[in-house]
Every structure is written in structure tokens, then in C-alpha cells.
CHARMM-style PDB file with segment names, atoms N, HN, CA, C and O in Angstrom:
ATOM      1  N   UNK     1     -10.058 -14.243   1.547  1.00  0.00      PROA
ATOM      2  CA  UNK     1      -9.271 -13.649   2.601  1.00  0.00      PROA
ATOM      3  C   UNK     1      -9.933 -12.352   3.045  1.00  0.00      PROA
ATOM      4  O   UNK     1     -10.334 -11.535   2.216  1.00  0.00      PROA
ATOM      5  N   UNK     2     -10.041 -12.175   4.318  1.00  0.00      PROA
ATOM      6  HN  UNK     2      -9.715 -12.839   4.991  1.00  0.00      PROA
ATOM      7  CA  UNK     2     -10.585 -10.937   4.873  1.00  0.00      PROA
ATOM      8  C   UNK     2      -9.428  -9.997   5.190  1.00  0.00      PROA
ATOM      9  O   UNK     2      -8.454 -10.387   5.833  1.00  0.00      PROA
ATOM     10  N   UNK     3      -9.550  -8.764   4.735  1.00  0.00      PROA
ATOM     11  HN  UNK     3     -10.342  -8.447   4.213  1.00  0.00      PROA
ATOM     12  CA  UNK     3      -8.531  -7.755   5.002  1.00  0.00      PROA
ATOM     13  C   UNK     3      -8.900  -7.039   6.284  1.00  0.00      PROA
ATOM     14  O   UNK     3     -10.001  -6.500   6.394  1.00  0.00      PROA
ATOM     15  N   UNK     4      -8.000  -7.023   7.254  1.00  0.00      PROA
ATOM     16  HN  UNK     4      -7.106  -7.461   7.164  1.00  0.00      PROA
ATOM     17  CA  UNK     4      -8.274  -6.432   8.559  1.00  0.00      PROA
ATOM     18  C   UNK     4      -7.832  -4.978   8.673  1.00  0.00      PROA
ATOM     19  O   UNK     4      -8.087  -4.338   9.693  1.00  0.00      PROA
ATOM     20  N   UNK     5      -7.178  -4.447   7.651  1.00  0.00      PROA
ATOM     21  HN  UNK     5      -6.971  -4.967   6.822  1.00  0.00      PROA
ATOM     22  CA  UNK     5      -6.718  -3.059   7.651  1.00  0.00      PROA
ATOM     23  C   UNK     5      -7.757  -2.198   6.950  1.00  0.00      PROA
ATOM     24  O   UNK     5      -8.263  -2.553   5.886  1.00  0.00      PROA
ATOM     25  N   UNK     6      -8.065  -1.064   7.561  1.00  0.00      PROA
ATOM     26  HN  UNK     6      -7.653  -0.776   8.426  1.00  0.00      PROA
ATOM     27  CA  UNK     6      -9.017  -0.136   6.948  1.00  0.00      PROA
ATOM     28  C   UNK     6      -8.300   0.613   5.831  1.00  0.00      PROA
ATOM     29  O   UNK     6      -7.307   1.296   6.079  1.00  0.00      PROA
ATOM     30  N   UNK     7      -8.799   0.487   4.599  1.00  0.00      PROA
ATOM     31  HN  UNK     7      -9.606  -0.068   4.398  1.00  0.00      PROA
ATOM     32  CA  UNK     7      -8.207   1.183   3.455  1.00  0.00      PROA
ATOM     33  C   UNK     7      -9.282   1.981   2.748  1.00  0.00      PROA
ATOM     34  O   UNK     7     -10.464   1.646   2.829  1.00  0.00      PROA
ATOM     35  N   UNK     8      -8.873   3.048   2.046  1.00  0.00      PROA
ATOM     36  HN  UNK     8      -7.913   3.320   1.980  1.00  0.00      PROA
ATOM     37  CA  UNK     8      -9.805   3.847   1.270  1.00  0.00      PROA
ATOM     38  C   UNK     8      -9.081   4.534   0.128  1.00  0.00      PROA
ATOM     39  O   UNK     8      -7.862   4.705   0.146  1.00  0.00      PROA
ATOM     40  N   UNK     9      -9.873   4.926  -0.872  1.00  0.00      PROA
ATOM     41  HN  UNK     9     -10.864   4.787  -0.886  1.00  0.00      PROA
ATOM     42  CA  UNK     9      -9.351   5.628  -2.039  1.00  0.00      PROA
ATOM     43  C   UNK     9      -9.974   7.016  -2.076  1.00  0.00      PROA
ATOM     44  O   UNK     9     -11.175   7.177  -1.861  1.00  0.00      PROA
ATOM     45  N   UNK    10      -9.143   8.013  -2.351  1.00  0.00      PROA
ATOM     46  HN  UNK    10      -8.167   7.882  -2.526  1.00  0.00      PROA
ATOM     47  CA  UNK    10      -9.644   9.378  -2.461  1.00  0.00      PROA
ATOM     48  C   UNK    10     -10.168   9.618  -3.868  1.00  0.00      PROA
ATOM     49  O   UNK    10     -10.039   8.763  -4.744  1.00  0.00      PROA
ATOM     50  N   UNK    11     -10.758  10.786  -4.077  1.00  0.00      PROA
ATOM     51  HN  UNK    11     -10.862  11.482  -3.366  1.00  0.00      PROA
ATOM     52  CA  UNK    11     -11.276  11.147  -5.389  1.00  0.00      PROA
ATOM     53  C   UNK    11     -10.186  11.281  -6.443  1.00  0.00      PROA
ATOM     54  O   UNK    11     -10.469  11.187  -7.637  1.00  0.00      PROA
ATOM     55  N   UNK    12      -8.944  11.498  -6.018  1.00  0.00      PROA
ATOM     56  HN  UNK    12      -8.714  11.575  -5.048  1.00  0.00      PROA
ATOM     57  CA  UNK    12      -7.836  11.604  -6.974  1.00  0.00      PROA
ATOM     58  C   UNK    12      -7.131  10.254  -7.150  1.00  0.00      PROA
ATOM     59  O   UNK    12      -6.007  10.196  -7.649  1.00  0.00      PROA
ATOM     60  N   UNK    13      -7.802   9.169  -6.734  1.00  0.00      PROA
ATOM     61  HN  UNK    13      -8.714   9.217  -6.329  1.00  0.00      PROA
ATOM     62  CA  UNK    13      -7.337   7.789  -6.907  1.00  0.00      PROA
ATOM     63  C   UNK    13      -6.076   7.463  -6.106  1.00  0.00      PROA
ATOM     64  O   UNK    13      -5.289   6.609  -6.514  1.00  0.00      PROA
ATOM     65  N   UNK    14      -5.881   8.126  -4.984  1.00  0.00      PROA
ATOM     66  HN  UNK    14      -6.520   8.820  -4.652  1.00  0.00      PROA
ATOM     67  CA  UNK    14      -4.798   7.797  -4.051  1.00  0.00      PROA
ATOM     68  C   UNK    14      -5.334   6.820  -3.013  1.00  0.00      PROA
ATOM     69  O   UNK    14      -6.421   7.023  -2.471  1.00  0.00      PROA
ATOM     70  N   UNK    15      -4.572   5.751  -2.730  1.00  0.00      PROA
ATOM     71  HN  UNK    15      -3.690   5.586  -3.170  1.00  0.00      PROA
ATOM     72  CA  UNK    15      -4.960   4.768  -1.723  1.00  0.00      PROA
ATOM     73  C   UNK    15      -4.298   5.107  -0.393  1.00  0.00      PROA
ATOM     74  O   UNK    15      -3.110   5.425  -0.349  1.00  0.00      PROA
ATOM     75  N   UNK    16      -5.066   5.038   0.687  1.00  0.00      PROA
ATOM     76  HN  UNK    16      -6.031   4.780   0.651  1.00  0.00      PROA
ATOM     77  CA  UNK    16      -4.572   5.267   2.042  1.00  0.00      PROA
ATOM     78  C   UNK    16      -5.016   4.115   2.930  1.00  0.00      PROA
ATOM     79  O   UNK    16      -5.978   3.414   2.620  1.00  0.00      PROA
ATOM     80  N   UNK    17      -4.304   3.927   4.040  1.00  0.00      PROA
ATOM     81  HN  UNK    17      -3.522   4.497   4.292  1.00  0.00      PROA
ATOM     82  CA  UNK    17      -4.674   2.902   5.024  1.00  0.00      PROA
ATOM     83  C   UNK    17      -4.443   3.450   6.422  1.00  0.00      PROA
ATOM     84  O   UNK    17      -3.646   4.367   6.623  1.00  0.00      PROA
ATOM     85  N   UNK    18      -5.141   2.885   7.369  1.00  0.00      PROA
ATOM     86  HN  UNK    18      -5.788   2.140   7.206  1.00  0.00      PROA
ATOM     87  CA  UNK    18      -4.938   3.202   8.772  1.00  0.00      PROA
ATOM     88  C   UNK    18      -4.078   2.083   9.358  1.00  0.00      PROA
ATOM     89  O   UNK    18      -4.572   0.988   9.626  1.00  0.00      PROA
ATOM     90  N   UNK    19      -2.776   2.366   9.558  1.00  0.00      PROA
ATOM     91  HN  UNK    19      -2.374   3.256   9.340  1.00  0.00      PROA
ATOM     92  CA  UNK    19      -1.826   1.375  10.062  1.00  0.00      PROA
ATOM     93  C   UNK    19      -1.267   1.876  11.387  1.00  0.00      PROA
ATOM     94  O   UNK    19      -0.664   2.947  11.454  1.00  0.00      PROA
ATOM     95  N   UNK    20      -1.475   1.094  12.435  1.00  0.00      PROA
ATOM     96  HN  UNK    20      -1.965   0.224  12.381  1.00  0.00      PROA
ATOM     97  CA  UNK    20      -1.029   1.466  13.786  1.00  0.00      PROA
ATOM     98  C   UNK    20      -1.539   2.848  14.191  1.00  0.00      PROA
ATOM     99  O   UNK    20      -0.813   3.623  14.814  1.00  0.00      PROA
ATOM    100  N   UNK    21      -2.786   3.156  13.838  1.00  0.00      PROA
ATOM    101  HN  UNK    21      -3.376   2.527  13.332  1.00  0.00      PROA
ATOM    102  CA  UNK    21      -3.403   4.417  14.218  1.00  0.00      PROA
ATOM    103  C   UNK    21      -2.966   5.608  13.388  1.00  0.00      PROA
ATOM    104  O   UNK    21      -3.364   6.735  13.683  1.00  0.00      PROA
ATOM    105  N   UNK    22      -2.156   5.395  12.356  1.00  0.00      PROA
ATOM    106  HN  UNK    22      -1.832   4.480  12.116  1.00  0.00      PROA
ATOM    107  CA  UNK    22      -1.671   6.475  11.494  1.00  0.00      PROA
ATOM    108  C   UNK    22      -2.226   6.330  10.089  1.00  0.00      PROA
ATOM    109  O   UNK    22      -2.350   5.220   9.572  1.00  0.00      PROA
ATOM    110  N   UNK    23      -2.562   7.467   9.469  1.00  0.00      PROA
ATOM    111  HN  UNK    23      -2.462   8.369   9.889  1.00  0.00      PROA
ATOM    112  CA  UNK    23      -2.982   7.471   8.074  1.00  0.00      PROA
ATOM    113  C   UNK    23      -1.732   7.379   7.197  1.00  0.00      PROA
ATOM    114  O   UNK    23      -0.850   8.234   7.276  1.00  0.00      PROA
ATOM    115  N   UNK    24      -1.659   6.342   6.364  1.00  0.00      PROA
ATOM    116  HN  UNK    24      -2.376   5.647   6.299  1.00  0.00      PROA
ATOM    117  CA  UNK    24      -0.463   6.064   5.569  1.00  0.00      PROA
ATOM    118  C   UNK    24      -0.828   6.032   4.083  1.00  0.00      PROA
ATOM    119  O   UNK    24      -1.812   5.404   3.691  1.00  0.00      PROA
ATOM    120  N   UNK    25      -0.023   6.720   3.259  1.00  0.00      PROA
ATOM    121  HN  UNK    25       0.776   7.230   3.577  1.00  0.00      PROA
ATOM    122  CA  UNK    25      -0.209   6.717   1.812  1.00  0.00      PROA
ATOM    123  C   UNK    25       0.309   5.402   1.254  1.00  0.00      PROA
ATOM    124  O   UNK    25       1.489   5.087   1.407  1.00  0.00      PROA
ATOM    125  N   UNK    26      -0.567   4.624   0.603  1.00  0.00      PROA
ATOM    126  HN  UNK    26      -1.526   4.880   0.479  1.00  0.00      PROA
ATOM    127  CA  UNK    26      -0.181   3.335   0.035  1.00  0.00      PROA
ATOM    128  C   UNK    26       0.306   3.454  -1.403  1.00  0.00      PROA
ATOM    129  O   UNK    26       1.151   2.673  -1.841  1.00  0.00      PROA
ATOM    130  N   UNK    27      -0.219   4.421  -2.132  1.00  0.00      PROA
ATOM    131  HN  UNK    27      -0.906   5.056  -1.776  1.00  0.00      PROA
ATOM    132  CA  UNK    27       0.184   4.584  -3.517  1.00  0.00      PROA
ATOM    133  C   UNK    27      -1.002   4.894  -4.397  1.00  0.00      PROA
ATOM    134  O   UNK    27      -2.087   5.238  -3.928  1.00  0.00      PROA
ATOM    135  N   UNK    28      -0.764   4.763  -5.693  1.00  0.00      PROA
ATOM    136  HN  UNK    28       0.117   4.484  -6.074  1.00  0.00      PROA
ATOM    137  CA  UNK    28      -1.810   5.001  -6.690  1.00  0.00      PROA
ATOM    138  C   UNK    28      -2.025   3.734  -7.489  1.00  0.00      PROA
ATOM    139  O   UNK    28      -2.619   2.781  -6.984  1.00  0.00      PROA
ATOM    140  N   UNK    29      -1.557   3.703  -8.716  1.00  0.00      PROA
ATOM    141  HN  UNK    29      -1.074   4.477  -9.126  1.00  0.00      PROA
ATOM    142  CA  UNK    29      -1.757   2.544  -9.589  1.00  0.00      PROA
ATOM    143  C   UNK    29      -0.942   1.330  -9.154  1.00  0.00      PROA
ATOM    144  O   UNK    29      -1.254   0.206  -9.549  1.00  0.00      PROA
ATOM    145  N   UNK    30       0.098   1.541  -8.345  1.00  0.00      PROA
ATOM    146  HN  UNK    30       0.351   2.454  -8.025  1.00  0.00      PROA
ATOM    147  CA  UNK    30       0.947   0.426  -7.944  1.00  0.00      PROA
ATOM    148  C   UNK    30       0.301  -0.481  -6.888  1.00  0.00      PROA
ATOM    149  O   UNK    30       0.802  -1.574  -6.626  1.00  0.00      PROA
ATOM    150  N   UNK    31      -0.795  -0.040  -6.290  1.00  0.00      PROA
ATOM    151  HN  UNK    31      -1.202   0.848  -6.503  1.00  0.00      PROA
ATOM    152  CA  UNK    31      -1.481  -0.851  -5.280  1.00  0.00      PROA
ATOM    153  C   UNK    31      -2.274  -1.947  -5.994  1.00  0.00      PROA
ATOM    154  O   UNK    31      -3.133  -1.638  -6.820  1.00  0.00      PROA
ATOM    155  N   UNK    32      -2.001  -3.233  -5.687  1.00  0.00      PROA
ATOM    156  HN  UNK    32      -1.304  -3.483  -5.016  1.00  0.00      PROA
ATOM    157  CA  UNK    32      -2.741  -4.312  -6.343  1.00  0.00      PROA
ATOM    158  C   UNK    32      -4.217  -4.279  -5.953  1.00  0.00      PROA
ATOM    159  O   UNK    32      -4.558  -4.038  -4.795  1.00  0.00      PROA
ATOM    160  N   UNK    33      -5.074  -4.520  -6.918  1.00  0.00      PROA
ATOM    161  HN  UNK    33      -4.797  -4.716  -7.858  1.00  0.00      PROA
ATOM    162  CA  UNK    33      -6.510  -4.542  -6.625  1.00  0.00      PROA
ATOM    163  C   UNK    33      -7.113  -5.765  -7.295  1.00  0.00      PROA
ATOM    164  O   UNK    33      -6.928  -5.942  -8.499  1.00  0.00      PROA
ATOM    165  N   UNK    34      -7.810  -6.597  -6.585  1.00  0.00      PROA
ATOM    166  HN  UNK    34      -7.961  -6.453  -5.607  1.00  0.00      PROA
ATOM    167  CA  UNK    34      -8.036  -6.559  -5.141  1.00  0.00      PROA
ATOM    168  C   UNK    34      -6.814  -7.063  -4.375  1.00  0.00      PROA
ATOM    169  O   UNK    34      -6.032  -7.869  -4.881  1.00  0.00      PROA
ATOM    170  N   UNK    35      -6.670  -6.574  -3.156  1.00  0.00      PROA
ATOM    171  HN  UNK    35      -7.305  -5.919  -2.745  1.00  0.00      PROA
ATOM    172  CA  UNK    35      -5.555  -7.007  -2.312  1.00  0.00      PROA
ATOM    173  C   UNK    35      -5.762  -8.442  -1.862  1.00  0.00      PROA
ATOM    174  O   UNK    35      -6.874  -8.837  -1.512  1.00  0.00      PROA
ATOM    175  N   UNK    36      -4.694  -9.216  -1.872  1.00  0.00      PROA
ATOM    176  HN  UNK    36      -3.791  -8.895  -2.156  1.00  0.00      PROA
ATOM    177  CA  UNK    36      -4.753 -10.617  -1.470  1.00  0.00      PROA
ATOM    178  C   UNK    36      -3.528 -10.943  -0.632  1.00  0.00      PROA
ATOM    179  O   UNK    36      -2.531 -10.222  -0.682  1.00  0.00      PROA
ATOM    180  N   UNK    37      -3.593 -12.002   0.121  1.00  0.00      PROA
ATOM    181  HN  UNK    37      -4.403 -12.587   0.161  1.00  0.00      PROA
ATOM    182  CA  UNK    37      -2.492 -12.438   0.976  1.00  0.00      PROA
ATOM    183  C   UNK    37      -1.201 -12.573   0.165  1.00  0.00      PROA
ATOM    184  O   UNK    37      -1.190 -13.210  -0.888  1.00  0.00      PROA
ATOM    185  N   UNK    38      -0.127 -11.978   0.655  1.00  0.00      PROA
ATOM    186  HN  UNK    38      -0.136 -11.460   1.511  1.00  0.00      PROA
ATOM    187  CA  UNK    38       1.164 -12.083   0.000  1.00  0.00      PROA
ATOM    188  C   UNK    38       1.450 -10.986  -1.010  1.00  0.00      PROA
ATOM    189  O   UNK    38       2.582 -10.873  -1.482  1.00  0.00      PROA
ATOM    190  N   UNK    39       0.451 -10.168  -1.360  1.00  0.00      PROA
ATOM    191  HN  UNK    39      -0.469 -10.259  -0.978  1.00  0.00      PROA
ATOM    192  CA  UNK    39       0.694  -9.065  -2.301  1.00  0.00      PROA
ATOM    193  C   UNK    39       1.703  -8.098  -1.703  1.00  0.00      PROA
ATOM    194  O   UNK    39       1.650  -7.794  -0.511  1.00  0.00      PROA
ATOM    195  N   UNK    40       2.625  -7.616  -2.533  1.00  0.00      PROA
ATOM    196  HN  UNK    40       2.668  -7.864  -3.501  1.00  0.00      PROA
ATOM    197  CA  UNK    40       3.643  -6.660  -2.095  1.00  0.00      PROA
ATOM    198  C   UNK    40       3.823  -5.607  -3.173  1.00  0.00      PROA
ATOM    199  O   UNK    40       3.682  -5.905  -4.358  1.00  0.00      PROA
ATOM    200  N   UNK    41       4.135  -4.371  -2.776  1.00  0.00      PROA
ATOM    201  HN  UNK    41       4.250  -4.128  -1.813  1.00  0.00      PROA
ATOM    202  CA  UNK    41       4.352  -3.295  -3.725  1.00  0.00      PROA
ATOM    203  C   UNK    41       5.173  -2.193  -3.070  1.00  0.00      PROA
ATOM    204  O   UNK    41       5.310  -2.136  -1.848  1.00  0.00      PROA
ATOM    205  N   UNK    42       5.712  -1.321  -3.910  1.00  0.00      PROA
ATOM    206  HN  UNK    42       5.601  -1.367  -4.903  1.00  0.00      PROA
ATOM    207  CA  UNK    42       6.465  -0.141  -3.474  1.00  0.00      PROA
ATOM    208  C   UNK    42       5.779   1.067  -4.074  1.00  0.00      PROA
ATOM    209  O   UNK    42       5.527   1.098  -5.278  1.00  0.00      PROA
ATOM    210  N   UNK    43       5.469   2.073  -3.251  1.00  0.00      PROA
ATOM    211  HN  UNK    43       5.674   2.047  -2.272  1.00  0.00      PROA
ATOM    212  CA  UNK    43       4.795   3.257  -3.783  1.00  0.00      PROA
ATOM    213  C   UNK    43       5.816   4.223  -4.376  1.00  0.00      PROA
ATOM    214  O   UNK    43       7.020   3.967  -4.340  1.00  0.00      PROA
ATOM    215  N   UNK    44       5.328   5.326  -4.916  1.00  0.00      PROA
ATOM    216  HN  UNK    44       4.350   5.533  -4.945  1.00  0.00      PROA
ATOM    217  CA  UNK    44       6.180   6.263  -5.647  1.00  0.00      PROA
ATOM    218  C   UNK    44       7.184   7.002  -4.775  1.00  0.00      PROA
ATOM    219  O   UNK    44       8.113   7.613  -5.303  1.00  0.00      PROA
ATOM    220  N   UNK    45       7.023   6.965  -3.459  1.00  0.00      PROA
ATOM    221  HN  UNK    45       6.268   6.469  -3.031  1.00  0.00      PROA
ATOM    222  CA  UNK    45       7.991   7.628  -2.585  1.00  0.00      PROA
ATOM    223  C   UNK    45       8.939   6.631  -1.913  1.00  0.00      PROA
ATOM    224  O   UNK    45       9.756   7.014  -1.077  1.00  0.00      PROA
ATOM    225  N   UNK    46       8.826   5.351  -2.280  1.00  0.00      PROA
ATOM    226  HN  UNK    46       8.162   5.039  -2.960  1.00  0.00      PROA
ATOM    227  CA  UNK    46       9.771   4.348  -1.808  1.00  0.00      PROA
ATOM    228  C   UNK    46       9.338   3.543  -0.601  1.00  0.00      PROA
ATOM    229  O   UNK    46      10.129   2.748  -0.092  1.00  0.00      PROA
ATOM    230  N   UNK    47       8.111   3.713  -0.118  1.00  0.00      PROA
ATOM    231  HN  UNK    47       7.468   4.358  -0.531  1.00  0.00      PROA
ATOM    232  CA  UNK    47       7.617   2.899   0.998  1.00  0.00      PROA
ATOM    233  C   UNK    47       7.211   1.530   0.469  1.00  0.00      PROA
ATOM    234  O   UNK    47       6.525   1.435  -0.549  1.00  0.00      PROA
ATOM    235  N   UNK    48       7.633   0.459   1.161  1.00  0.00      PROA
ATOM    236  HN  UNK    48       8.190   0.536   1.988  1.00  0.00      PROA
ATOM    237  CA  UNK    48       7.326  -0.911   0.741  1.00  0.00      PROA
ATOM    238  C   UNK    48       6.253  -1.490   1.663  1.00  0.00      PROA
ATOM    239  O   UNK    48       6.307  -1.319   2.881  1.00  0.00      PROA
ATOM    240  N   UNK    49       5.276  -2.178   1.062  1.00  0.00      PROA
ATOM    241  HN  UNK    49       5.233  -2.317   0.073  1.00  0.00      PROA
ATOM    242  CA  UNK    49       4.158  -2.768   1.796  1.00  0.00      PROA
ATOM    243  C   UNK    49       3.974  -4.209   1.389  1.00  0.00      PROA
ATOM    244  O   UNK    49       4.354  -4.620   0.292  1.00  0.00      PROA
ATOM    245  N   UNK    50       3.373  -4.987   2.309  1.00  0.00      PROA
ATOM    246  HN  UNK    50       3.064  -4.654   3.200  1.00  0.00      PROA
ATOM    247  CA  UNK    50       3.025  -6.372   2.018  1.00  0.00      PROA
ATOM    248  C   UNK    50       1.812  -6.747   2.859  1.00  0.00      PROA
ATOM    249  O   UNK    50       1.664  -6.289   3.992  1.00  0.00      PROA
ATOM    250  N   UNK    51       0.942  -7.590   2.291  1.00  0.00      PROA
ATOM    251  HN  UNK    51       1.063  -7.962   1.371  1.00  0.00      PROA
ATOM    252  CA  UNK    51      -0.221  -8.087   3.036  1.00  0.00      PROA
ATOM    253  C   UNK    51       0.194  -9.380   3.728  1.00  0.00      PROA
ATOM    254  O   UNK    51       0.504 -10.377   3.076  1.00  0.00      PROA
ATOM    255  N   UNK    52       0.194  -9.349   5.072  1.00  0.00      PROA
ATOM    256  HN  UNK    52      -0.059  -8.540   5.602  1.00  0.00      PROA
ATOM    257  CA  UNK    52       0.580 -10.501   5.886  1.00  0.00      PROA
ATOM    258  C   UNK    52      -0.530 -10.759   6.901  1.00  0.00      PROA
ATOM    259  O   UNK    52      -0.895  -9.863   7.662  1.00  0.00      PROA
ATOM    260  N   UNK    53      -1.060 -11.962   6.914  1.00  0.00      PROA
ATOM    261  HN  UNK    53      -0.764 -12.690   6.295  1.00  0.00      PROA
ATOM    262  CA  UNK    53      -2.144 -12.352   7.837  1.00  0.00      PROA
ATOM    263  C   UNK    53      -3.323 -11.386   7.780  1.00  0.00      PROA
ATOM    264  O   UNK    53      -3.916 -11.061   8.809  1.00  0.00      PROA
ATOM    265  N   UNK    54      -3.664 -10.926   6.564  1.00  0.00      PROA
ATOM    266  HN  UNK    54      -3.182 -11.191   5.728  1.00  0.00      PROA
ATOM    267  CA  UNK    54      -4.816 -10.051   6.398  1.00  0.00      PROA
ATOM    268  C   UNK    54      -4.574  -8.602   6.779  1.00  0.00      PROA
ATOM    269  O   UNK    54      -5.521  -7.815   6.786  1.00  0.00      PROA
ATOM    270  N   UNK    55      -3.353  -8.219   7.093  1.00  0.00      PROA
ATOM    271  HN  UNK    55      -2.584  -8.858   7.088  1.00  0.00      PROA
ATOM    272  CA  UNK    55      -3.013  -6.854   7.488  1.00  0.00      PROA
ATOM    273  C   UNK    55      -2.033  -6.257   6.485  1.00  0.00      PROA
ATOM    274  O   UNK    55      -1.087  -6.928   6.072  1.00  0.00      PROA
ATOM    275  N   UNK    56      -2.248  -5.002   6.089  1.00  0.00      PROA
ATOM    276  HN  UNK    56      -3.016  -4.457   6.425  1.00  0.00      PROA
ATOM    277  CA  UNK    56      -1.261  -4.296   5.273  1.00  0.00      PROA
ATOM    278  C   UNK    56      -0.142  -3.878   6.218  1.00  0.00      PROA
ATOM    279  O   UNK    56      -0.379  -3.178   7.203  1.00  0.00      PROA
ATOM    280  N   UNK    57       1.078  -4.310   5.914  1.00  0.00      PROA
ATOM    281  HN  UNK    57       1.272  -4.878   5.114  1.00  0.00      PROA
ATOM    282  CA  UNK    57       2.229  -4.085   6.782  1.00  0.00      PROA
ATOM    283  C   UNK    57       3.276  -3.259   6.060  1.00  0.00      PROA
ATOM    284  O   UNK    57       3.547  -3.488   4.882  1.00  0.00      PROA
ATOM    285  N   UNK    58       3.866  -2.295   6.762  1.00  0.00      PROA
ATOM    286  HN  UNK    58       3.645  -2.109   7.719  1.00  0.00      PROA
ATOM    287  CA  UNK    58       4.973  -1.513   6.208  1.00  0.00      PROA
ATOM    288  C   UNK    58       6.233  -2.343   6.366  1.00  0.00      PROA
ATOM    289  O   UNK    58       6.616  -2.709   7.477  1.00  0.00      PROA
ATOM    290  N   UNK    59       6.882  -2.639   5.229  1.00  0.00      PROA
ATOM    291  HN  UNK    59       6.571  -2.341   4.327  1.00  0.00      PROA
ATOM    292  CA  UNK    59       8.063  -3.495   5.237  1.00  0.00      PROA
ATOM    293  C   UNK    59       9.364  -2.701   5.302  1.00  0.00      PROA
ATOM    294  O   UNK    59      10.419  -3.270   5.581  1.00  0.00      PROA
ATOM    295  N   UNK    60       9.306  -1.416   5.052  1.00  0.00      PROA
ATOM    296  HN  UNK    60       8.449  -0.953   4.825  1.00  0.00      PROA
ATOM    297  CA  UNK    60      10.510  -0.595   5.092  1.00  0.00      PROA
ATOM    298  C   UNK    60      10.470   0.484   4.029  1.00  0.00      PROA
ATOM    299  O   UNK    60       9.418   0.808   3.479  1.00  0.00      PROA
ATOM    300  N   UNK    61      11.648   1.033   3.756  1.00  0.00      PROA
ATOM    301  HN  UNK    61      12.503   0.770   4.203  1.00  0.00      PROA
ATOM    302  CA  UNK    61      11.766   2.107   2.786  1.00  0.00      PROA
ATOM    303  C   UNK    61      12.929   1.801   1.858  1.00  0.00      PROA
ATOM    304  O   UNK    61      13.928   1.216   2.274  1.00  0.00      PROA
ATOM    305  N   UNK    62      12.796   2.196   0.605  1.00  0.00      PROA
ATOM    306  HN  UNK    62      11.984   2.671   0.267  1.00  0.00      PROA
ATOM    307  CA  UNK    62      13.824   1.977  -0.396  1.00  0.00      PROA
ATOM    308  C   UNK    62      13.879   3.203  -1.306  1.00  0.00      PROA
ATOM    309  O   UNK    62      13.106   4.146  -1.137  1.00  0.00      PROA
ATOM    310  N   UNK    63      14.782   3.182  -2.255  1.00  0.00      PROA
ATOM    311  HN  UNK    63      15.410   2.416  -2.392  1.00  0.00      PROA
ATOM    312  CA  UNK    63      14.804   4.264  -3.245  1.00  0.00      PROA
ATOM    313  C   UNK    63      13.518   4.209  -4.059  1.00  0.00      PROA
ATOM    314  O   UNK    63      13.063   3.123  -4.419  1.00  0.00      PROA
ATOM    315  N   UNK    64      12.923   5.369  -4.355  1.00  0.00      PROA
ATOM    316  HN  UNK    64      13.293   6.251  -4.062  1.00  0.00      PROA
ATOM    317  CA  UNK    64      11.705   5.360  -5.159  1.00  0.00      PROA
ATOM    318  C   UNK    64      11.958   4.725  -6.519  1.00  0.00      PROA
ATOM    319  O   UNK    64      13.045   4.860  -7.081  1.00  0.00      PROA
ATOM    320  N   UNK    65      10.945   4.027  -7.051  1.00  0.00      PROA
ATOM    321  HN  UNK    65      10.062   3.917  -6.595  1.00  0.00      PROA
ATOM    322  CA  UNK    65      11.103   3.430  -8.384  1.00  0.00      PROA
ATOM    323  C   UNK    65      11.329   4.520  -9.437  1.00  0.00      PROA
ATOM    324  O   UNK    65      10.789   5.621  -9.329  1.00  0.00      PROA
ATOM    325  N   UNK    66      12.126   4.200 -10.446  1.00  0.00      PROA
ATOM    326  HN  UNK    66      12.564   3.305 -10.534  1.00  0.00      PROA
ATOM    327  CA  UNK    66      12.366   5.160 -11.523  1.00  0.00      PROA
ATOM    328  C   UNK    66      11.179   5.160 -12.464  1.00  0.00      PROA
ATOM    329  O   UNK    66      10.599   4.115 -12.757  1.00  0.00      PROA
ATOM    330  N   UNK    67      10.827   6.341 -12.933  1.00  0.00      PROA
ATOM    331  HN  UNK    67      11.298   7.191 -12.695  1.00  0.00      PROA
ATOM    332  CA  UNK    67       9.719   6.471 -13.871  1.00  0.00      PROA
ATOM    333  C   UNK    67      10.291   6.588 -15.273  1.00  0.00      PROA
ATOM    334  O   UNK    67      11.193   7.385 -15.531  1.00  0.00      PROA
ATOM    335  N   UNK    68       9.754   5.785 -16.165  1.00  0.00      PROA
ATOM    336  HN  UNK    68       9.021   5.138 -15.955  1.00  0.00      PROA
ATOM    337  CA  UNK    68      10.150   5.831 -17.558  1.00  0.00      PROA
ATOM    338  C   UNK    68       8.971   6.335 -18.374  1.00  0.00      PROA
ATOM    339  O   UNK    68       7.909   5.712 -18.374  1.00  0.00      PROA
ATOM    340  N   UNK    69       9.137   7.421 -19.049  1.00  0.00      PROA
ATOM    341  HN  UNK    69      10.000   7.927 -19.048  1.00  0.00      PROA
ATOM    342  CA  UNK    69       8.041   8.031 -19.791  1.00  0.00      PROA
ATOM    343  C   UNK    69       8.079   7.609 -21.207  1.00  0.00      PROA
ATOM    344  OT1 UNK    69       7.230   8.021 -21.997  1.00  0.00      PROA
TER     345      UNK     69
END
């Protein structure tokens, strides 16, 4: 599968994507690697994403996941 969304990782291991001309924070460890069709995840601030037709798509917003230490 070819991914049509431009994504990159910063030196602090944060994943970002260019979605609809905007730089969007995808997450850190919660981002599946490698990305494949149908992959879905929620980042630490509650943004939900899914790969649909080779594009990373914002699916909405939810309560951030709880962290258990």
C-alpha cells in the first residue's frame, strides 16, 4: 500500500502529518509502524486517526486515553 499523506518524525520521536495543508500531531508510540490500510489509533490528546484509501484521516476527537504507570 502506498501512503499518500506526507508524514515525518521529529528528533523527540513525535509523529506529524500534513493533512489538508495543516501540520497535525499524530502521536508518539501509539502511531502504528509501519502504517497500513485500516490502521487506527488515538493520540495522547484524544485525536483519533485512521488510514483510509492510503490517506491518514482525522476521525474526530475523544477523551484522552488514561495513562497507567
